[in-house]
N, C-alpha and C positions, 0 to 999 in steps of 0.2 A: 674702794670701788672695784668691783669685780669686772674683769674683761672677758668677753666670750671669744671662742675660737671660730674662725671662719670655716666654711665647708672645705676650702682648699687646705687649711691647716689640718683639719681632721683627716682628710685624705692623705696628706703627707705623713701624719702621725701613723695612720694604719699601714701605709706602704712601707714604713720602716721596719715593720714586723715581718719576718720571713713567713711565706705561705707554703703549705705542702703542695707538691706538684703531683696532681692526679692523672695527668696525661701520660700516654705511653708512646714513645717513638718506636715505630716498627718498620721493618722493610716488607717487601711484597711477600716474602716467605712466611711472615707471621699473620698475614691477612686471610680471612675466610670469605670467599665469594658468596654473595647472596643474590637470589633472583627476585627482581621487582617487576611483576607482570603488568602493573598499572602504567608503566612507562616503556615506550618502544626504544630499543637500542638504535640511536641515530646512525651507527656504523653498519647496521644490518637491515636497512630499509627494504621491504619486500617490493618486488616489481608490481606495477599497477596492473589491475585486472579489469580491463574495460568491459568485459561481458561474462556471462555465466551460461554454461552449457547445461541443458536439462533434457530429460526424457519424460514425455507426457502422454497421458491418456485423457482426452478431454471430451466432455459432453457440451456441445456448443449449440446455442439457440439464439435466434433473432426474432423479436416480436415487435409489432407496431403498437404505438401508444397514441394518446391524444396529441395532436400537433402543438396546441398551446402549452401543455405540460412539458412536452419535449423541448420546446424553445426556452421555457422559463428555467430549466435545469442548468443552463449553460452560462458560466461567467464570461464576460467579455475578456479578451477579444475573440473567444471561440464563437463560431456561428453555427446555427443548426443546419444540418444537411437537408436536402430536398425531401428525404424520406424520414418520417418521425420514428426511427427504429431504436430499439434498445438491444444491446448485445449482452448475453449471459454466458459465462463459461464456468463449468466445474471441472477442475483438473486434478488428477493424481499425478504429482510431480516428483521426480527423482532429480534433485539438484546436485550436480557434480561439482562440489566446491573446491576440490583438488583432485590430483591423480589418485589419491587413496581414500578420500572422504566423500561420501554421498549422503545427503539429507533428504528424507522422503516426507512429503507434506501433502495435505489436501488443501486446495485453494480455490476460491471463486473470484470472479471478476464481473462486475456489472458496469457497462459503459453506455454512454449516450452518444449516438452517432452525430458527428459534427465535422467541422473543418477549421483549420488555422491556415490562413492565406491559401496556398495551393495544395495543402496536404489534408487529405481526408483521414479521419481516425475516430476515436471514441474518447470522450471525457469520462474519467473513472469516477463513478458515483459511489461505489462500494468495493471493498476487497477483503471479505472475511476469509480467514484461513487459520490453519493449525500453526502453533509454534511461536514462542516469544522471539526467537532469533530472527526469523524472517520478517516478523512484524516490525521490530525495532529497526532493522537495517533498511527495510523498504521505506518506512516513513522518513527516516533521517537522511538517507542518501538520495532517494529519488522523489520524495514528496508524495509517495503513494498513501492513500487513505486506508491503510491496512488496519484490521482489528482482529483480535484473537476470537476464534469461533469454533463451534463444534461442526466440523465439516465431515459428514458421514461418507464412508467409502461408497463407491457406486455399487448398487445392488443389481446383480444379474440373475435372472431366472429364465433360462433359455434365451429367447430373443428379447424378453422384457428387461428394461433398464430403468432405474430410478435413482435420483440423488436427493439429498436433503441438506439444507444449510440452516444452522440454528445458532443463536446467541442469547445469553441470559435465559436459557431454557425455552426459548420461543423459536419454533421452526417457521421462519418467515419466508422461506423459499424452497420449493420443490420443482423438480423437472422429471418427466417420465415419458416413455414411449416404447416402441418396439423396433429393435435394430433390424434393418432391412438389407437391401442390396448394396454391394460395394459401388462406390462412385469412382470415376477415373482418378488416379493418384495425381494431385496437383503438383505443378512445378513449385520449387521453393519460392516463398513470398514473405513479405514483411508487413506486419500490422503495427499501427501506431496508436498509442494511448497517451492522453494528456493529463497531467497532474500539476500540483503546485507545491513549491517549497516556501514555507512562511512560518514566522514565529508570532503567535498572538501576543498582545500586549501584556506585560507582567502585572499591570495595575488592574486588569480586568475590564478596562474600557474597550469599546469597539476599535479595531484597528490592529496594527502590527508593529513590533519592534524590529526595525530593519526592513530590507527590501523584500518584495514578493516576486518569486520567479515562476514563470510558466515552464514546465518541463515536458519532455516527451520521452516515453518508453518506446524502444524499438524492439519488437519481438519477431525474430527471424524464424519462420516456420519451415520445416522440412518434413512433411508428413509422409509416412510409409503407407498409411491406409486411411480411408475416409468412408464411412457408411452412412447412408440415409437412415434417419430415425422416423418411422411412420407413426401416425396417430400421436403427434407430439402434444404434451400438456405442460403448461406452466401454472403453478399454483402459488399465489402470494397471500400471506397472512399478516394481519396487523401486528406491528411491534413498535413501541415508542422509541426504540433504539435503532431500528432498521426499517423505516417506513416506506419500503419499496412498494407496498400496496397502494401508495399515493401515485404510483406510475402505472396505471392500469393496462392490462393486456387487452387490446382490441382484436388482434389476430396474431397467431403464431406463424411467422413467415417460413421458417425452416428450423430443423434440428438435425445435428450430425454427431456422429461419434468418430473422433480423429485420434490417431496414434502416430507418434514419431518424435522428432527432435525439435527443440526450441532453443535458440540462443537469445538471451535478454541483455539489453544495455539501455543507456539513457543519455540525455543531454539537456542542457539549459537552452531554451528557445529565446526567451526575452524576459526582461524585468517589466512588470506591469504595475499599474496603480493599485494601491491597497484597497481602495474602494470597490474595485472590480470583484474582490473575493470576500469582502467583509460579511456579506449576507449568505455565504455558503460554507465558511470555514467550520461552523459548528457541526457539520456533518460528521467530522472525524473524531468528535470528542463525546459522543453519547449525551449531548446536552439537550434534555427534553424540555427545558424551560424557554426555549427560543420561540417567539410567536410565529406561527406558520403563515405562509403566503396563501391568500385566498385568490383563486383564479377561475374565470369562467371557462368551462369546457363543454364539449359535445358528448362526453362520455358519462353515462349514468352512474357515477360514483364507484366506490370500492366493491360494490356487490358484483360488478362484472368480473371480479377476480376469483370468484368461487369461495 
């Protein structure tokens, strides 16, 4: 009767055979240093950078829209302001990311005038801009709804000025006017913009994986010059990816050309229930399959936008 060997005995049998040693013991003089940029050296942690200094030239506009539309655009706990105003800014920005590095971009911001508790500001509806770097960092760090866009440089022909914002080949926003008289230089001031940091559910169901945070952007302005823009015009065109045309222009309140410095920073204001944001989060993902909200308004449709 044959007897089998156990795994232990096989291991013992194999271990009795000498094995070649392929390892090499070396001292530090024999080692070659390699750089691994995917990992930060814990012994060389950079100092925190709470804010970013920028130099900007901005075409700034405020227009009035339908009050019902204005209110419907705001996720709780944001509340509509007394004036149903929409803020649009197209800025040529020089971002001074270090003492030696400057990144130049074209950027636009569309905000819905609102308030959170005692602070008045704007809920960021859209942030089309140049550059993958600024889009990724803004979305992940601040919760900004940034998207890569074709942001044309400001066109100047004498006093005439025009800007165009396009995505996916569709110019969905234009602003134009005539640069007029200089306004009194304003004292430094801060503008506030509200965003959200949130991770949509990985399984595709409505909702979020983890907490949802209401954030606030703090933009400290120090303008050197501000000019009135006469005969202001805002043109909205239909786009399934950027449906700003759904927020019609009832009246252009003012348009200005501003130049100077801006320092940007941000903070977490509060954790909010996910259900507050679940019907708004698709705005930042070009999801054209979400059923749109029907709302009764006093504005006669998108034809009012030209």
